[in-house]
MARBA-3410 file (N, C-alpha, C, O; in Angstrom, 1 decimal):
85
128.1,67.5,231.6,128.2,66.4,232.8,128.2,65.0,231.8,127.3,64.8,231.1 ~ 129.2,64.3,231.9,128.8,63.1,231.1,128.1,62.2,232.2,127.9,62.4,233.4 ~ 127.7,61.1,231.4,126.9,60.1,232.5,128.0,59.3,233.5,127.7,58.8,234.6 ~ 129.3,59.3,233.1,130.3,58.7,233.8,130.4,59.8,234.8,130.4,59.2,235.9 ~ 130.6,60.7,234.8,130.8,61.9,235.6,130.0,62.1,236.7,130.4,62.4,237.8
128.5,61.9,236.2,127.2,62.1,236.9,127.2,60.8,238.1,126.9,61.0,239.3 ~ 127.6,59.5,237.5,127.5,58.4,238.4,128.5,58.5,239.4,128.3,58.4,240.7 ~ 129.8,58.8,238.8,130.9,58.8,240.1,130.8,59.8,241.0,131.2,59.5,242.1 ~ 130.4,61.2,240.6,129.9,62.2,241.6,128.4,61.8,242.5,128.1,62.3,243.6 ~ 127.6,60.9,241.9,126.6,60.8,243.0,126.8,59.6,243.9,126.0,59.3,244.8
128.0,58.9,243.4,128.3,57.6,243.9,129.4,58.5,245.3,129.5,57.8,246.4 ~ 129.9,59.3,245.2,131.0,60.0,246.0,129.8,60.7,247.2,129.8,60.6,248.4 ~ 128.9,61.6,246.3,127.9,61.9,247.6,127.2,61.2,248.3,127.2,61.4,249.5 ~ 126.6,60.1,247.7,125.9,58.9,248.4,127.1,58.4,249.8,126.9,58.5,251.0 ~ 128.0,58.1,249.4,129.0,57.2,250.5,129.1,58.5,251.3,128.7,58.5,252.5
129.6,59.4,250.9,129.7,60.5,252.1,128.7,60.8,252.9,129.0,60.9,254.1 ~ 127.5,61.1,252.6,126.2,61.4,253.3,126.1,59.9,254.2,126.1,59.9,255.5 ~ 126.0,59.0,253.6,125.8,57.9,254.2,127.0,57.6,255.6,126.6,57.1,256.6 ~ 128.4,57.9,255.3,129.2,57.7,256.0,129.0,58.7,257.5,129.2,58.5,258.7 ~ 128.6,59.7,256.8,128.3,61.0,258.0,127.3,60.5,258.7,127.3,60.7,259.9
126.2,59.8,258.1,125.0,59.8,258.8,125.2,58.4,259.7,124.3,58.2,260.5 ~ 126.0,57.6,259.5,126.3,56.2,260.0,127.0,56.9,261.2,126.6,56.4,262.2 ~ 127.8,57.9,261.3,128.8,58.3,262.5,127.9,58.8,263.4,128.0,58.6,264.6 ~ 126.9,59.7,263.0,126.0,60.3,263.5,125.3,59.4,264.3,125.0,59.7,265.5 ~ 124.8,58.1,263.9,124.0,57.1,264.2,124.5,56.2,265.7,123.8,55.7,266.6
125.9,56.3,265.3,126.6,55.5,266.3,126.6,56.4,267.7,126.5,56.0,268.8 ~ 126.7,57.9,267.2,127.0,58.5,268.6,125.5,58.8,269.1,125.3,59.1,270.3 ~ 124.6,58.6,268.3,123.1,59.2,268.9,122.5,57.9,268.9,121.4,58.1,269.4 ~ 122.6,56.9,268.6,122.1,55.7,268.8,120.6,55.8,268.0,119.6,55.2,268.5 ~ 120.4,56.5,266.8,119.2,56.9,266.4,119.5,56.7,264.7,120.2,57.3,263.8
118.5,55.5,264.6,118.9,55.3,263.1,117.8,56.1,262.2,117.9,56.4,261.0 ~ 116.8,56.5,263.2,115.7,57.5,262.1,116.5,58.6,261.1,116.2,58.7,260.0 ~ 117.6,59.3,261.7,118.3,60.3,261.0,118.8,59.2,259.8,118.0,59.4,258.9 ~ 119.3,58.6,259.6,119.9,58.1,258.6,118.8,57.5,257.6,119.3,57.1,256.6 ~ 117.7,57.3,257.6,116.4,57.0,257.0,116.3,58.4,256.2,116.1,58.5,255.0
116.3,59.3,257.1,115.6,60.8,256.5,116.9,61.2,255.7,116.8,61.8,254.6 ~ 118.1,60.9,256.1,119.0,61.1,254.7,119.1,60.3,253.9,119.6,60.8,252.8 ~ 118.9,59.1,253.8,118.8,58.4,252.8,117.9,59.1,251.8,118.3,59.4,250.6 ~ 116.4,59.5,252.4,115.7,59.6,251.2,116.0,61.3,250.5,115.7,61.6,249.4 ~ 116.4,62.1,251.4,116.8,63.2,250.9,118.2,63.4,249.9,118.5,64.2,249.0
118.8,62.3,250.4,119.9,62.2,249.3,119.5,61.6,247.8,120.0,62.1,246.8 ~ 118.7,60.7,247.9,118.2,60.5,246.8,117.4,61.4,245.9,117.4,61.4,244.6 ~ 116.7,62.3,246.8,115.9,63.4,245.9,117.2,64.7,245.3,117.0,65.5,244.3 ~ 118.2,64.5,245.8,119.4,65.5,245.9,120.2,65.0,244.5,120.7,65.7,243.7 ~ 120.2,63.8,244.5,121.0,63.1,243.4,119.8,62.7,242.1,120.2,62.2,241.0
118.9,63.1,242.3,117.7,63.4,241.3,118.0,64.9,240.6,118.1,65.3,239.4 ~ 118.0,65.3,241.8,118.3,67.2,241.0,119.8,67.0,240.5,120.1,67.7,239.5 ~ 120.6,66.5,240.8,122.1,66.3,240.2,121.8,66.0,238.7,122.2,66.7,237.8 ~ 121.1,64.8,238.6,120.9,64.3,237.4,119.9,65.3,236.3,120.1,65.2,235.1 ~ 119.1,66.2,236.9,118.4,67.1,236.3,119.3,68.3,235.8,118.9,69.2,235.0
120.7,68.4,236.6,121.3,69.5,236.2,122.1,69.0,235.1,122.6,69.9,234.4 ~ 122.4,67.6,234.7,123.2,66.9,233.8,123.0,67.7,232.6,122.7,68.8,232.7 ~ 123.2,67.1,231.3,123.1,67.5,229.9,122.8,66.3,229.3,123.5,66.1,228.3 ~ 121.7,65.2,229.8,121.1,64.5,229.1,120.1,64.6,228.5,119.7,65.7,228.7 ~ 119.3,63.9,227.9,118.2,64.1,227.2,117.0,65.1,228.1,116.9,64.7,229.3
116.2,66.2,227.8,115.4,66.8,228.6,114.2,66.1,229.0,113.7,66.3,230.1 ~ 113.7,65.2,228.1,112.2,64.4,228.6,112.7,63.2,229.6,111.8,62.6,230.2 ~ 114.0,62.8,229.8,114.3,61.7,230.6,114.5,62.5,231.8,114.1,61.9,232.8 ~ 115.2,63.8,231.9,115.5,64.3,233.2,114.4,64.8,233.8,114.3,64.9,235.0 ~ 113.6,65.3,233.0,112.4,65.8,233.7,111.4,64.7,234.1,110.8,64.9,235.2
111.0,63.5,233.4,110.6,62.5,233.8,111.0,62.2,235.8,110.4,62.3,236.8 ~ 112.2,61.9,235.4,112.8,61.5,236.9,112.8,62.6,237.7,112.4,62.4,238.9 ~ 113.1,63.6,237.3,112.5,64.6,238.7,111.1,64.8,238.9,110.8,65.0,240.0 ~ 110.4,64.8,238.1,108.9,65.0,238.5,108.4,63.6,239.3,107.4,63.7,240.0 ~ 109.2,62.5,239.1,108.9,61.2,240.2,109.9,61.2,241.2,109.6,61.5,242.3
111.0,61.1,241.0,111.9,61.2,242.4,111.8,62.1,243.3,112.0,61.8,244.5 ~ 111.6,63.4,242.9,111.9,64.4,243.9,110.4,64.8,244.8,110.4,65.3,245.9 ~ 109.1,64.4,244.0,108.2,64.8,245.1,108.1,63.6,246.1,107.7,63.8,247.2 ~ 108.6,61.9,245.5,108.2,60.9,246.5,109.3,61.0,247.3,108.9,60.7,248.5 ~ 111.0,61.4,247.3,111.6,61.6,248.1,111.6,62.9,249.1,112.0,62.8,250.3
111.0,63.9,248.6,110.9,64.6,250.1,109.4,64.5,250.6,109.0,65.3,251.5 ~ 108.5,63.5,249.9,107.4,63.4,250.7,107.9,62.6,251.8,107.6,62.9,253.0 ~ 108.8,61.5,251.5,109.1,60.8,252.4,110.1,60.9,253.4,110.3,60.2,254.3 ~ 110.9,61.9,253.1,111.7,62.8,254.1,110.9,63.7,255.4,111.3,63.9,256.6 ~ 109.5,64.3,254.6,108.9,64.8,255.5,108.3,64.0,256.5,108.3,64.4,257.6
107.8,63.0,256.1,106.9,61.9,256.9,108.1,61.4,258.0,108.0,61.7,259.1 ~ 109.3,60.8,257.6,110.3,60.4,258.2,110.6,61.5,259.3,110.7,61.2,260.5 ~ 110.7,62.7,258.9,111.3,63.7,259.8,110.2,63.6,261.0,110.5,63.3,262.2 ~ 108.8,63.9,260.5,107.8,63.7,261.4,107.6,62.6,262.5,107.4,62.9,263.7 ~ 107.8,61.4,261.9,107.4,60.0,262.6,108.8,59.7,263.2,108.7,59.3,264.3
110.0,59.8,262.8,111.3,59.0,263.2,112.1,59.7,263.9,113.0,59.2,264.6 ~ 111.9,61.2,263.6,113.2,62.0,264.1,112.4,62.9,265.3,112.8,63.0,266.5 ~ 111.2,63.7,264.8,110.5,64.8,265.6,109.5,63.5,266.9,109.3,63.7,268.1 ~ 109.2,62.4,266.2,108.0,61.8,267.1,108.5,61.2,268.1,107.8,60.8,269.0 ~ 109.8,61.1,268.3,110.5,60.4,269.5,110.4,61.3,270.5,110.9,61.0,271.6
END
């Protein structure tokens, strides 16, 4: 996958995810789910980058930093904003 394909794919994924979460938020009147989806989406885009064919050290660095941070934040938001209400 080229860098342009990766950027376009990540952009479409992010737009579709945020649109779906915004629609859910309008119905439920609960923006905590949007925060959760944003943090998970960032981790999933990092995984998508890792699956690309760029230089391995940079892919490893991105996944080593972005995924743990993203999933830790998602776990916190799930417990605090979604389940905690």
